[in-house]
N, C-alpha and C positions, 0 to 999 in steps of 0.2 A: 552634398557628398556624404555618403554613409560608409562605415566600415563594418563588414560582417566577419565575425570571428567564430571559428569552429573549435570544439573541444572534444576530447574522448576519441571514439572511433571515427568521428567525422574529420579528424585531422588528416586522414589519408587523402582527402580531397584538397588539402591546403590549409594553411594556418589562418590567414586573414586576406580579405579582399576589399578594395576600395571601389565603391560603385556609386555612380551618379543616379540616385533614385529618390523619389519623393516619399515613398512608403516602404515599410519593411517587407510587405508582400511583394512589391515590385522588385526589390533587391533580391529576394529569394527566387522569384520567377526567373530573373536574369541568370542567376547561378544554375538553376535547374536546366535551362536551355543550353548552357555552355559545358556543364560538367556531367558526364554520363554516369548514371547510377546514384547520384546524390539524392534525387527525389525519392527513389525506391528505399534507400537507407533511412531517410527521414520518416517515411511512411511506416516502416517496420518498427522503429524505436519510439521511445517516450522521451521527449525533450523539454527542457525548461528554456524559456525565451526571456532574455533581459534586454531592455532598450534603455541606454543611458542610466545604468544602475537601478532601474525600476523593473521589478518582476511583472511579467504579463501572465495572469492566471488563466486557467482553463476556461473560466466563464467569460473573460474579456479578451480572449486570444484573437477572435475574428476582428473585433474593434481595434485592438492594439496593433495588429499587423496592417490594418488599412488606414490608420490615422497618420496624419502628416508628421514627418520626421523633422526635428530641428536640425540646423546646420551642424555638420561634423558629428553626427550620431554614431554610436557604437552599438551594434546588434550582436548579442552573445547567444549562440545556440549550444546549450550544454546538455549532454545526455544525463538522465536521471537513473541512478543505480536501481536495478530491480530489487524490490523488497525493502528499499530504504525507508526507515521510519525512526521515530525517536524512542521506541520501546526498550532499547537495551543500553542506552547511554549511561543510566545510573549503575548498571551492573559493571560496565567497563571502568567507570570512575572509581567505584567502590573496590573493585578488584585490584586496580593499580595502587590504590591507597593501602590495601591490605598487604600487597607485596612489599611496598616501601616500609611499612611499619614492621612487618615480619623480618625483613632483612636487617633493619636497624636494631631490633631488639634480640635478634638471634632465634626467634621462634619460627623455625622453618616449616612447621605445619601450617602457619598462617600464610606463608609464601605460597604453598601449594593450593590452599583454599582461594587465595587471591588470583592466582593464575586461572584456576577453574572458573571463577566468577567472571573474570575479564573475557575469557574465551566464550563463555555462555552468553554474555551481553553482546559480544561481536556477532555471534551466530544469530541472536535474536534480531539484530538490526539488519542482517543480510538475508534473512529468510522471508520469503513471500508469505503474506497472510493468506490462508486457504480460502477459497471461494465457498460460501455456504449456500445451500439451497434456499430459495425464497419460500417462506411458510405459506404464502398464498397459492403457490403452485402445487401443494401437496393435497389439495382437495379436502381440507379439514383434518387430515391426519397429523398427529404431532409425535415428536420423538419422545419416547419414554425411557431411553437408555440411561440417562443420568439424572432424572428429575428428582425422585425421592424414593422412599421405601415402598410406597403403594404402586401396584401395577394399575395403569389406567387404560381404558379402551377408548380409541378414537371413534367419533361418530360414524356409523355405517359399517364398522368392523363386526365380524361374526362373534357371537357369544356362545361358548361351548355349553352343552347341556349334559352334565355328568350324571351317571347312575351309580348308586352305591357309595361306598366310602372313597373319598379322593384325598390324595396327599400331594397336591401341586399348588401353584400360585393361583391367584384369583384375578378377575377382571372387574374393576370397580365401574359400575354403570352410571352411578350418580354420586357426586361428591358433596353437593350442597343443595339447598332448597332456595328457590327464588320466589319472592312474594311481590305482588304489585297491587296497588289500590286502584280499583276500577269503579267509576261512578255509574 
């Protein structure tokens, strides 16, 4: 016998179910067949699976769902908040500490700074990390927007041929010399 518990937006399908199943995959398939729309909602979201207080990671998800369940197991299906990460927790903690110190000492400018820092840390934790282009897909071109003071030209890009006196930036064609010993 296994108990499947839903959290977050999946609670609309029920809180918990007791199912006679040998594996977690078998228990979920049983629920998919009986509850209309559950499989589609699980496919659309990103969920964390815990079986008996043990997290099942993305790498071991297939094996974890197909492994034999102990008697009276509890399977938790918990939605992961979009953009959740540990990047802003320091800002929240420091901001709350600044608010407390500022209120205790009467330094209200410290309270304002603490509120701003706490809100910034919260926003950092809730914001998704932007997707970056893979450098291998750019066919050798590199971004020169924020690299350094020199303008650099990617391999294969056109090099202007100026005539007369110019007053514009340059394109560095070679930055270093590479030497090799050949026998």
